[in-house]
N, C-alpha and C positions, 0 to 999 in steps of 0.2 A: 504493500499500500504506500501511496505518496501524497503529496499535498503541494498546492501552488498557492501564493498569496493572492488575495482579492483586494479591490480598492476598500472594501469595508473592514479590512484586517481580520476577516474570518478565513480560516483554512478550509481548503478543499481537498477532500480524500478521494481517492480513486479505488475502485474494485474492478478487478479483471473478470472476463468470462471464465468461470471455473467449470463450465459444464454442468452435468448432473451431480457432481460430487462438490456439494457446498464447502467453501472454505472461509471462514468467518474470521474477522478481525475484531477483538473483544474491547470492550470499553465497561468501566464500572458503573453501576446504577447508583444514583444518589437519592432520589425520591421516587414516588410512585408514578410519575409521568415522564415519558422520554419523548424528546422532540428531535426532529431531523428534518433536513431537506434532501431531496434526491433528484438527480437528472439521469434518466435511463430509458432506453426503449421498451423494456419489459424486464420481467423477472427480477424483481427486487425482493430481498429476504432479510428478515431481521430474526436473530435467535435469542431467546430468554433462557438464561441458564444459571446453575447454582455455582458454576465454576468457569474459569476462562480456558479450560483445556480445549486442544485441537478437536476432540470428538466427545463433547459432553453426553454422559450416559442418560441423564433425564433433562429434557428440555421442552419449550415450546418454540415453535417455528411459525412466523407470520410472513406470508407470501402475498406480494402486491403486484398486480399486473402479470399473472403467470397463467399458465394452462390455455389451450385454445387460442394461440395468436395473443397472448397478453389480456384476454378479455375478462379474467377470473382472478378473485383474490381469496385466500383462505389462511386457516390456523390449522397446524399440525401437532399432534402430541405423540411422544414416544417414538419419534423418527418416521413412523410409517401410518399413523392414524389421523387421517384428515377429519377433523372434528368440526370444521366450518368451512363453508364455500358459498360465495356470493359472486353474482355477475357485476363486474365494474369496467366496462369498456372505457378506454382512453384515460385511465386513473393515472398513469405515469407517462412520460414522453422524454426523448432526448433533445427536445428543443428548449425546454425550461426547466427550472427546479421547481418540484411540487413539495408541499410541506405537509407533514403528518405528525400525529401524536399516538403514543401507546400508553395506557393506563393500567396499571396492575393495582387492583383494590378489591378487597373483601371477596376473594374467591373468584374474581371475574378479570379477565383480560380483554380490554377493550382497544380498538383501533379506529381512529378517527382522522379527518382532514382538517388542518388548519382553518379556523373560521367557522367551523361546524361544531356545535355543542355535543350532537348526538354521534355516536359511534356508527360507522357503516358495517362493521362486524365485531362479534364478540363471542367469548367462549367462557362458560361456567364450568369449572373444574369441580365435579360432584365429590371426587375423593377428598382431596385437599390441595390448595393453591401452592405450587412450589415457592419456596423462599428464593427467588432468583435475585442474584447480587451482580450479574453480568449480562450485558447484551452485545451482540456481534452482528456486523452488517456484511453483505455479500450480494453478488449478482452471478447470473449463470446462464446456461442455454443460449450462447451467442450475444450476451449482452455484457457490456462493461458500463460502469455507473461513476457518477461524481457525487459526494455526499458533503453537506454541511451540518455541523452540529453547533447550535447557537451558543452554548456556554463556553466555546473555545475562546480564550482571550489572550493567549501569549503566543499564537502562531506556530507552535511546535507541532511536530508530526505526531500521529496517533501511535500507540503502542497498547499492549495488553493491560497496561496499568493506567491508561488515560482515564480521566474524568467523563463521566457521562453528560449528554445533552439531556436536560430534564426540566420539567416544570413543576409549578406547584400542584397539589392535589386536586384542585379545582381548575379546569381549563378556562383562562380567560379569552373569549374569542375575538376581543378587540385588540388587545396589545400583547397577549400571551406573556405576562410578566411573571416573575419568579419568586414573589412575595409568598411567605408560608401562610397557610390559612387554616384556622381553627375550626372544628366542627363538632356538632354533635349529631348523633343519630336520630333522625326525624320519627322513626317509628320501627317496630320489630315484630317479627313473627312468634307468636307463642304456641307452642304444640298444645292441642286440646283434644277431647273426645267426649262424645254423649251429651253435649249441651253445656259443658264447662265454659266459663269465659274468664279471660284475664281482667285485670284492672285496666279501665280506660280503653275499652275496645273502640274501633273505628267504625262508625255508623255509615251505612251505604244509603240510608234513606227509608222510606216506608214502603214495605213489601206487601204481599198478599195477605199475609197473617201477622202484622205489625212490623215492627222495626227489624231490618237485616243488618248484618254486619260483613265486613270485608274478610273474606277466607282464602285459604289455599289448601289444596290437597294433591298427593301424588297420585298420578293415573297413568298406567302404561309407560313408565319410565319418563314421564314429564311431570312438572309442577305447574298445576292449573289454577288460575285465579277463579273464585266463585264466590257464592253468597252463604254465610250461615244463617239458618233460621232458627231462633232459639227455641220454640216450642217443638220443633221436629228433632232437634239434636243433631243435626247433620249439616255437612256443608255440601251444597249443590255445585256442581261444576259442569260447565259446557264443554262437550268434547265429541268429535266426530258425528255430529248432527243430533246427539242425545243429551239428556241431563242425566249425570251420574252423581247419586248420594254417597257421601263419604262420612263413615263415623269417626273416623281420625283424621284430623285436619290441623291446619294453623289459623289462629286469628290475629288479624293485624291490630296491635296495641299502639297507644301513644304515651308512653310513660313520662316523657319529657313535656307533655302538654304543648307540643309544637302546633303552630297556628297551620292546619291543613286545609285547602279548599278545593272544590271540585270546579274545574275550568272547562268550558266547552271546547271541542275540537271535533276533527272529522277526517275521514278518508286515510285513516292509519297514521295520521300525524299526532304527536303529543306536544303540549306547550313546555315552556321552560320549567324546571323544577318537578317534572313528572316524576313520581315514585315508580320504579320498576319492580316487577314481582312476577315470579314463575318464569318458566322457560318451555319452549316448544321445540324439541330437537336441540337446534343450536341458536334459536333466535330468542332474545330477551323480549318479555311481554310487559305490558303496563296495565295499571289498575283502572278500569272505566266502569261506568254506569249510564243506563239509559232507561227512559220510561217507555214502558210498553202497555198499551191501553191503560195508561194513567198509573201504572204501578211501576215502582223501581226495581230494577234487577242489576246486580253487580257481576261482572265478569272480566274478561280479558281483552284488552286492546292489542290487536295482532297488526303491527306496522305493515309487513309485507302483504297481508290480505286486504289492508285498506279499510278495516272496519273493526268493531268490537263484537265479541260474541259473549251472549248471556244465557243462563238457564231461564225458561219461561214456557209455562204450560206443558211441562214434560218433554220439551224439545229445545234444541240449541237454536237461538234467535240471533240474527246478525242486524247491525245497523251501521250505516256509514257516518251517522251524526250521533255523538255521545258527550259525556263529560269524563275528565281524566282527574284522578287523585294528585294534587300538586302540593308543594312546599316550596318557599321562596328562600333563597340565601343559604342553602346548605347543600351538601352532596345528595344525590338522589338514589344512592345504593342502599338497600335494607337486606338484612339477613335474619 
């Protein structure tokens, strides 16, 4: 790897075409968000690892502009397991630098573009998130690349002990500054069953048999958002066109009395501060509600489907217009 000075006094590092055998140059991670700029025609790769060895035994790999002529991006676990893949045509180019961020937080790896608050791909490690301390960069399959790491301030070349490019825990989409941000958890999932409720459960509104509450339950290897009906002692989740009652579930509580609001949205979009919850495959879902025949039902906002799904009348009901549970001024991840 090498670098050349730029008028901005920021170093530019190059990565050569390494074919299908990735050769990463490692940098140490300082905080939970990594920032970088890259100029490459395709096949950009970032490795998140517990060490800076040439071949880490346990790692996450993030591919940007790979597969099928560079039209897809994805996340890989354990060297061969592709755990996330999304269509991203034209996401990188050799004509200009493109800026990205990677956030590692509370069991989730997120990848986004500078200026965009929401990630375009993410992966929730259901076992446990690796305690990664290094990241490496590389290009391959006929592509070489140029890289800029914004925290470089001395113009020196990269080595395995170089400091990482990193951002604060909350991405500032206007100026991407590096100030530390203090946060508190806006809400938490509390395991429950048989009608039990934690303190300060979060209400979804007035349901068919009284007040309903925001719930979450596991179904077919997914965590699905639904609504808990106290008198029924179950959480109803929408899944595959049906309503599935779950006697063991989680209830969303608000122990810190954070000010939560339901904000209008539509077509798979979520407002700033939207609380995420639940996973469908590799896609993160959000907490939504909608009125059906004048009755409130709580369910999952599915961004890629462009709608919210809620349980109603024994079947899964969808709507392109809905409300999303939001909090202002704090990170939106909850566990």
